[in-house]
N, C-alpha and C positions, 0 to 999 in steps of 0.2 A: 561476329558484327554484321550489321547490316547493308548489304550490297546494294540494295535499293535507296537506303538513305543516301549511301556514299555517291552513287550516278547523279542524283538529283542535286546534291549539293555542289556535284562538278559541273554539270549542265548550267547551274547558277551562275558558277565564277566565271564559266567560261565566257559569260555574257557579261562581265565589269567590264564598264565602260558605253553600253548599248546606246545609250544616248549619245555619245559623240558618232554612231554609226548612223541613228535616226534622225538627230538634230543638225550633227556635225558640229564644226569651232568656226565659222563665218557664218554672214548673214547679209542678205541684199536689204538695204534701207532705199526705198523708192521716197525722192522730195519732190513737190509740186509745189508753187507759188502761184498766186495771183495778184498781180499779171505774172506771165511766165519770162524767161529767158532772164532771170536772178543767177548770180552765183555764189554758190553755198558750201563753205569749209565747215569742216568736220574737227571736233577737237575733245583730246581724252587726256584728263590730267595736264592738261596747257599745251599739250602736244598735236600738233597739225597731223593727221591720219589719213586725208584726204579730201577732194574738193570734187564738187560736181559743177562744171564750170557754166551750163545752161539748163535751167529749168524747163521742164519737168526732165528728172535722171535720177541713176541708180549708181551707190556705191556698195560694194563689196567691202565688210569690217570683217575683224577678227571679233569673237565676243569675249569679253570677260565681264568682271564684279562691277567696273567704273561706269559712271554715266557718261554720255557723250552729247556735247554739245553743239550744235549744230544754227551757224550763223549765215546770213542769205542778204547779200546785197544787188541793188539793181540803183544805177543813177537816176537821180529823181525822186527816190524815195527812201523812207528810214530803213535802217538793219532790221531784221525779224530773227529771233532768235528759239529756239527750242532745246529742251534740255530732254534729250532723251534716253529715258530713266532704266537701268539694267535689271530686270527683275528675273522670275523664272515661272515659266507657260505653267499652265495647270498640267499637260501630258508627264512634264518634268518633276512637278510635282509628287506625283502619285507615281512615278517609277521611284523618287528617293523614299516615300514611306514603304513601298516594298521591298526595296532594295536593303534597308534597315531590318526590315524583318528577317530576310533570308540570306543576306549577305553580308551582314555586319558594317554594313556602310562601304564597302570594299568599290562598288561600281562608282558609288556618287562621290568617292575621293577622287578617282581616274575622273569625273566628267568634271569636278567642280577645278581640279591643275590643269585641267586643257580648254575651261572656257565653255564646255557645252552644254553646261547646266545654265546659261545665261542666256535672255533673250531680250531684243531690243523691239519698240513698235516699227513695223515693217515699209508702214506708211505715213509720210508726214505731211500735213497740208496747210502753207501758211500764207497769209496776206500782208501783204506790203502797204503799208500808207504811205501816200505821197508827202513830201516836203512842204512846208509852209511856203507860199509865195512870198518873193521878195516884198516887205511892205513899200507902200505906193512912196513916191519921192523919194526913195533911196535912190541915188546915184550909184552904178557899178564901181568900182575901184577902175582906174584906168591902166593900159599895159605899160611894162618898163619900155622905156625909147628904147629902137634899135641902135647897136655899136658901127656907126660910119667912119670911125676913125681908120679902116684899115686903108691900105695903099692902093688895094683892089679897087678901081672903079667899077668893077662888074656888079649890078646892082641883088643885095640876095634873093635868096628864096624864103616867101614869105611864109611864115608857119600859117597863118589863116588870115582871115579878111575881117575879124572882129575881135575887138579886143578881151572878150572873155574865151574864147577860144584860143587867142595867141598863148595862153599861160597853161593850156591843158591839150593833151594829144590822144586822141581814141586809137584805139589799136587798128591796124589797118596791114594787110599783105601788099607787098609791091605790085604793082599790074602784072599782070600776065604777060610775058614776053620781055621784060625790063632784065637787064645787062649790067652788072656791075663789077669792075675791075678794080682789085685792089693791088700796091706795090708790092706785096708779097709773092704774088704770082698766081694769087688767086682769081680764078672769073665763075660768077653765079648767074645763072640765068634762071627766074623763077617760072613758075608756071601754074599748078593748081594749087588752092589752098582750100582748107577745112579749119574754120575758125581759129585758133591761136597760130595753127600750123600751117606752114607757108612752104611748100615744096620747090625744089630747085634741081638743076644739072651744074654740076661742077665743070673744070676743065679737064677732068677726067672723062667725062660722061656718066660719074656718078651720081645716082639720085640719092638725096637726101632731105633734110627740112631744119627750118629755122623754127624753134617754138617761144613764140610770146615776144619775140625778137632776139632776145638775148640769150637762148641757149638752141643746144642743138640735141637735146635727150627728152624724149617725153615724158621721163619722170618729173623734170622739173615742174611740166604742166600738171600732172596728177598730185604733188606736192604744192601747188596753191600759186605757180609764178605770175599767172593770167589775173592775180588780183593787183599786181601793180599797175595795170591801166584801169584808167585813163592815167596817161604821165602829168603830174603836176609837182611843182618844186617842195621838197621835203616829205614827199612819200616814200612809205619803205616797206618792204616786204621778206620775209627772212622765210627760207624752204632749206627743207633738210632731205637729201637723197643719198642713196648706197649705191656706192661704186666700186667694185671689185673686191667687196668685205666691207668696205669702211662706211663710214656715216660722215658726209661733207655738210656742213652749213653754210648757205650761201646767203648773204642780204644783200639786197638789193637796194639802192639810196637814190632818188631824185634829187641831182644836188642843186642844179640852176639852170637858165636859159640862156644860151649865147650864143656869137656869132664865130663859124670857124672856117677858114680859108683852106681849101683843099685844091689839088689836083684837078679835080672832077668839077669844079666850080665852089662859091661862098653860100654856105647855109646856115640858116637860122637853127640850132640844134639844140636840143634836151641833152644835159649831159648825165650821165646814169654811171652810178659807181656799184660793183659787183666785188664783194669780200668775201673770198675762200677761209673757211676754217673748220678744224675738226682735230680730233684726236691722233697724233702722229703723222698727219697728213700735212702737205704743203699750206701756206698760208699765205694767201697772195690778193692783189688787188687788181681790178683791170677797170679803166674806164671807157666808157663808150660814148658817142657824141653820136645821137640818132635825131636825124631828119624825118620829120612825119611827112613831107612830100619830097621825096621820092617813096617814103616808109622804108628805110634801110638805115644802117650803120654807115656813117662816111667816115670816121677814124676811129682807133683804138688804141688805147696805150696798156701797158702791162708792168707792174711791180711785184718782185716778190719780198715778200714779208720775212718769212722764214722756210728754210729749207725741210723736206719731210724728215720725221725721225724714223732711220730704213731698221733701227733696232726693234723700234715699237712693232712696225708693221713687217716684221720678218723678212727683211731685206728686199721688198718693194715699196717703189714710191704711188702712192695714189693722190691725182690731181684730176677735176674736172677742168681750171684754167692750165693753156698752154702758153708758153712765154712767146714774147714776139708783140712788135708793134705794126701796124698796118694803117693805111690812108687811102680812101677812094682815087684812082686815078680816071676814071672812065662810068659815066652812068649813060645808058640809053633805055628810054621808056619809050614804049610800045604807045602810040595816041598823044603823048606830051607836044604841047605847043611851043614850038619854038620860039626863042627870045628877041623881040623886038630889035 
């Protein structure tokens, strides 16, 4: 028996999956747009795998054999898209050639199974094209009339001063120092802000965040909830998040704009529906009445559509939406003008 040959073969087999070690099974993809500050979503096989909220930015993705479509949006510009092809780098190709000769392809099989032998373009640059200006002489549609039929004579808080803005709401965090109290005993005082993340301290002095207004978990932002903004009637965004080992699908839909009367005052609000579904998990809906000024949810209601399948989930119930209705009873804004 040739001991030397056996030792060589053993050393080669011990390196099965070497590309996994040196190349890795994940990769950073940097995206830049001109102009900057665009939001880019990454899709693979029709599924959202991540989002860059504002360009330039970077997203870490797991490598596999399927292409990634990158779609970038910015208000006032056409959508730009890029197909990031899943290919094989020169180094990996050389490794495969040697592997076939020396290990009968064992290492390459391992690398192919875990995605290490695939590679995407690491840097993507996109140019955004401005939308064509509105044709001269074309009058913009008028805003819907404000419902003043309520017995409450207090004038409503206007969404905006122009007709176009009244149909759309840009994202904003509540002013630093704003306090909102709800009838369920919750009190929030807002402070720091970071993009779509609005920090607050609750009645128990616990620090937390509101994420893109409608969530309390940063995973929603990573899944693309920021694309729901700016709010306008009919707009919809679906995100999938992992919670306690289960994947939940949340569909957010902007239903309408309406006046809502609360103990904290009357508001013209965007009504947003969140529907939660998933395999074996709770199915439920929550309605939010979001007032752009002061940038808060002023009312919310919950509807249970289907209880969680405890057998499917191994005796545990998984849900992000928590039962219960609430309405704002007091809102204090630092620097807000007093009503005349």
